[in-house]
C-alpha positions as CSV (number, residue, x, y, z in Angstrom):
1,M,86.3,100.2,105.1
2,C,86.8,96.9,107.0
3,V,85.9,95.8,110.4
4,E,87.9,93.2,112.3
5,R,87.4,92.4,116.0
6,R,85.9,95.8,116.7
7,W,88.8,97.6,114.9
8,I,87.8,99.9,112.0
9,C,90.2,99.9,109.1
10,P,90.6,103.5,107.9
11,L,91.3,104.4,104.3
12,A,94.2,106.4,102.9
13,L,97.2,105.3,105.0
14,G,95.7,105.6,108.4
15,L,97.9,104.2,111.2
16,I,96.4,102.1,113.9
17,A,98.1,102.4,117.3
18,I,98.8,99.2,119.3
19,V,98.3,99.4,123.0
20,G,99.1,96.8,125.7
21,L,100.8,94.1,123.6
22,A,103.6,93.2,126.0
23,A,104.5,90.1,124.0
24,A,104.7,91.8,120.7
25,T,106.9,94.6,119.2
26,A,105.3,97.2,117.0
27,L,103.7,100.6,117.2
28,A,101.4,101.0,114.3
29,Q,100.4,99.5,111.0
30,G,100.1,101.2,107.7
31,V,99.9,100.4,104.0
32,S,100.8,102.4,100.9
33,V,100.9,102.0,97.1
34,S,103.6,103.9,95.2
35,P,102.8,105.7,93.1
36,N,99.3,106.1,94.2
37,C,98.3,107.4,90.8
38,G,99.7,106.4,87.4
39,T,99.0,104.8,84.0
40,A,98.8,101.1,83.1
41,S,102.5,101.3,82.1
42,N,103.6,102.2,85.6
43,R,104.8,99.7,88.1
44,F,102.8,99.9,91.3
45,F,104.5,98.7,94.6
46,L,102.6,97.9,97.7
47,S,104.2,98.0,101.1
48,T,102.6,97.3,104.5
49,F,104.6,97.8,107.7
50,G,104.5,98.1,111.5
51,W,102.7,94.9,112.3
52,P,103.3,93.3,115.7
53,V,105.7,90.4,115.9
54,P,105.1,88.1,118.8
55,G,108.0,87.3,121.1
56,D,107.4,83.5,121.0
57,Q,109.0,82.6,117.6
58,E,108.3,78.9,117.9
59,R,104.7,78.7,119.0
60,C,103.3,81.7,117.1
61,T,102.4,82.3,113.5
62,N,101.3,85.5,111.6
63,Y,99.7,85.9,108.2
64,Y,98.7,88.6,105.8
65,T,95.9,88.6,103.1
66,L,95.9,91.3,100.4
67,T,92.6,92.2,98.9
68,I,92.2,94.6,96.0
69,D,88.7,95.6,94.8
70,D,87.2,92.8,97.0
71,H,89.3,90.1,95.4
72,I,92.0,88.2,97.4
73,V,95.2,88.6,95.3
74,Y,98.0,87.6,97.6
75,A,98.5,85.8,101.0
76,V,101.7,85.2,102.9
77,G,102.7,83.7,106.3
78,G,101.0,81.0,108.4
79,R,104.1,79.0,109.2
80,P,105.6,78.8,112.7
81,G,108.8,80.9,112.9
82,D,108.0,82.8,109.7
83,L,107.3,86.0,111.5
84,R,107.5,89.4,109.8
85,S,106.4,92.9,110.5
86,G,105.1,93.5,107.0
87,F,105.9,92.9,103.3
88,S,106.4,94.6,100.0
89,I,105.3,93.4,96.5
90,D,105.2,94.6,92.9
91,L,101.5,94.4,92.0
92,G,102.5,93.7,88.4
93,A,104.3,90.5,89.5
94,L,101.1,88.9,90.9
95,T,99.6,86.1,88.8
96,C,96.2,85.5,90.4
97,F,93.1,85.1,88.2
98,E,91.9,88.7,89.0
99,C,95.4,90.2,88.9
100,G,95.1,91.4,85.3
101,N,92.6,94.1,86.5
102,L,95.0,95.6,89.0
103,R,96.3,98.1,86.4
104,S,93.0,98.7,84.6
105,P,91.8,102.3,84.6
106,G,89.8,103.3,87.6
107,H,89.9,103.8,91.4
108,H,91.2,100.7,93.2
109,T,90.7,99.9,96.9
110,V,93.3,98.0,98.8
111,R,93.0,96.2,102.1
112,V,95.5,94.2,104.1
113,D,94.2,91.9,106.8
114,G,96.8,90.5,109.2
115,G,97.9,89.6,112.6
116,Y,99.2,86.6,114.6
117,G,98.1,83.7,116.8
118,C,100.0,81.7,119.4
119,Q,99.5,78.3,120.9
120,S,99.6,80.0,124.3
121,G,96.4,81.8,123.4
122,G,97.7,85.3,122.5
123,E,96.4,86.7,119.3
124,Y,96.0,90.0,117.4
125,F,94.1,90.7,114.2
126,T,93.2,93.9,112.4
127,C,93.3,95.5,108.9
128,V,94.6,98.6,107.1
129,A,93.5,100.0,103.8
130,T,94.3,102.6,101.1
131,T,93.5,103.4,97.5
132,Y,95.3,104.1,94.2
133,D,94.2,105.3,90.8
134,V,95.0,104.2,87.2
135,V,94.4,106.9,84.6
136,A,94.7,107.3,80.8
137,S,98.3,108.1,79.6
138,G,97.2,111.5,78.4
139,V,96.3,112.6,81.9
140,V,99.9,112.2,83.1
141,G,101.7,113.8,80.2
142,N,105.4,113.8,79.4
143,P,107.5,115.3,82.2
144,W,110.5,115.9,79.8
145,S,108.4,117.8,77.2
146,L,110.2,121.1,78.0
147,T,113.6,119.7,77.2
148,R,115.3,121.5,74.3
149,S,118.4,120.7,72.2
150,G,120.3,122.0,69.2
151,P,123.7,122.4,67.7
152,F,126.3,124.2,69.7
153,P,127.1,127.6,68.1
154,G,130.0,127.3,65.7
155,R,130.3,123.5,66.3
156,P,127.5,121.8,64.2
157,D,128.7,118.3,65.3
158,T,128.2,119.1,69.0
159,S,124.8,119.3,70.7
160,I,123.8,121.6,73.6
161,V,120.9,120.2,75.6
162,L,118.7,121.9,78.3
163,F,117.2,119.0,80.2
164,R,114.0,120.0,82.0
165,F,111.8,117.7,84.1
166,L,108.4,119.0,85.2
167,P,105.5,116.6,86.0
168,Q,102.4,117.8,84.1
169,S,100.2,116.7,87.0
170,S,100.6,115.2,90.4
171,C,99.3,111.8,89.1
172,G,102.1,109.3,88.8
173,F,104.7,111.3,90.7
174,P,105.0,111.1,94.5
175,E,105.4,114.1,96.7
176,C,109.1,115.1,96.4
177,D,110.7,118.2,97.9
178,S,114.0,117.7,95.9
179,V,113.8,116.2,92.4
180,Q,117.3,115.5,91.2
181,L,118.6,114.6,87.8
182,I,121.2,111.8,87.3
183,Q,122.8,110.8,84.0
184,V,124.8,107.8,82.8
185,V,126.9,107.6,79.6
186,R,128.3,104.9,77.3
187,V,131.0,105.9,74.8
188,T,131.5,104.3,71.4
189,G,134.0,105.1,68.7
190,L,133.7,104.8,64.9
191,D,136.8,104.0,62.9
192,R,137.6,105.0,59.3
193,H,136.2,101.7,58.1
194,G,132.8,102.3,59.6
195,N,133.3,99.8,62.5
196,T,132.2,100.7,66.0
197,R,133.5,99.7,69.4
198,I,133.2,100.6,73.0
199,L,135.8,103.1,74.3
200,T,137.1,103.1,77.8
201,E,137.8,106.4,79.6
202,A,141.4,105.4,80.0
203,E,142.1,105.2,76.3
204,Q,140.4,108.6,75.8
205,G,142.8,110.1,78.3
206,I,140.0,111.3,80.6
207,P,141.2,112.5,84.1
208,V,140.7,109.9,86.9
209,A,139.8,107.4,84.1
210,D,140.7,104.4,86.4
211,S,137.9,105.4,88.8
212,L,135.4,106.0,86.0
213,D,136.2,102.6,84.3
214,A,135.9,100.9,87.7
215,W,132.3,102.3,87.9
216,T,131.4,101.0,84.5
217,T,128.6,98.3,84.4
218,A,128.5,95.2,82.2
219,D,126.7,97.2,79.5
220,H,129.5,99.8,79.5
221,R,127.7,102.6,81.3
222,H,128.8,104.8,84.2
223,I,127.5,107.8,86.1
224,D,128.4,110.9,84.1
225,V,130.1,112.9,86.9
226,A,133.7,113.0,88.1
227,P,134.6,110.6,91.0
228,S,135.6,113.7,93.0
229,A,132.0,115.0,92.9
230,N,130.2,115.1,96.2
231,S,126.9,113.9,94.6
232,P,126.0,111.7,91.7
233,Y,123.3,114.3,90.6
234,L,123.8,116.8,87.8
235,T,121.5,119.2,89.6
236,I,124.0,119.8,92.5
237,G,127.0,121.9,91.9
238,Y,129.8,122.4,89.4
239,P,130.3,121.8,86.4
240,Y,126.7,121.9,85.2
241,F,125.7,125.5,84.4
242,G,122.2,126.7,85.4
243,S,121.3,123.5,87.2
244,K,118.6,123.3,89.9
245,S,116.6,120.7,91.6
246,G,112.8,120.5,91.2
247,R,109.7,119.5,93.1
248,S,106.7,117.3,92.4
249,G,103.3,116.7,94.1
250,T,101.2,119.5,95.5
251,V,104.0,122.0,94.6
252,L,105.5,121.7,91.2
253,D,108.9,123.1,90.1
254,T,111.2,122.3,87.2
255,A,114.4,120.4,87.7
256,R,116.9,121.4,85.0
257,V,120.5,121.1,83.8
258,L,122.3,122.4,80.8
259,D,124.8,120.0,79.3
260,V,127.2,120.1,76.3
261,P,128.3,116.5,75.7
262,T,131.6,116.6,74.0
263,R,135.2,115.2,73.8
264,P,138.4,117.1,73.0
265,D,140.5,116.1,70.0
266,S,143.0,114.6,72.4
267,A,140.4,112.0,73.4
268,Y,140.4,110.3,70.0
269,P,142.4,107.0,70.0
270,D,144.3,106.1,66.9
271,T,142.0,105.0,64.0
272,I,138.9,106.5,65.7
273,V,137.3,109.3,63.6
274,R,134.1,109.8,65.5
275,I,133.0,109.5,69.2
276,V,129.4,109.0,70.1
277,L,128.2,109.7,73.6
278,D,125.1,107.6,74.4
279,L,123.4,109.4,77.4
280,E,120.5,108.4,79.6
281,I,119.1,110.8,82.1
282,N,116.6,110.1,84.9
283,A,114.8,111.9,87.7
284,L,115.1,110.7,91.3
285,C,113.6,112.0,94.5
286,G,116.3,113.1,96.9
287,A,114.0,114.3,99.8
288,G,110.4,114.0,100.8
289,T,107.7,111.3,100.8
290,G,108.9,109.9,97.4
291,T,112.5,109.4,98.5
292,G,114.0,106.3,97.0
């Protein structure tokens, strides 16, 4: 808890209403850490928002001080004209003397003090607070542990994979009403001499190859869906059999998709005897508190 000019700073994402600030624009302040529970290997992002911005840009200044576990770890503002309604920061990017403890196991208390002052005499100061937890890696578990793969029946050189994503606990995963799976692919070819090279979709004769190649990043990956698809997610619609979205948080449900990564014989360019599909799949929140 913190007290500032008769304002009490509530824990756990409390919002403080602002009344009667004709010269400022804002409704409420808040602070959050995402995820609010995770392991030391997680990246924790802090955001504070909704702070009043005075109308006089030239004669007013605002500032914010971030305190974690009673240690000041970050401060910003204090310059005329540098007015902002909040800030976001990766806690792992902080370099203060005490910052090495921000991802140590335990319960951590966060406080943001902030406000503004003007040469004309107007001022506003208050604080908001929240908490986050760092736990041992075994507490979180592997959300992909239910994934299964094996050879496709009758085609030992082709794999069939049932991807399943289910958080083993709420820790480390924000509340999400619609967990979706998205996959990227990089295609390499092996020639008869044992040499490998990247293959474009165009030289494999893949439909709408120009669009797929236009999506391709500098490291030769693109989203593994057709450009005509209405969504980049594998868990929405054709052609992925048995796919469904999941949930995380208070209510847990498995997100899954069945995939048979393969290429027809017609996709093999001259001299290429083997095609390797390098796939990477990730879970994203499409709806709910953890969206984005």
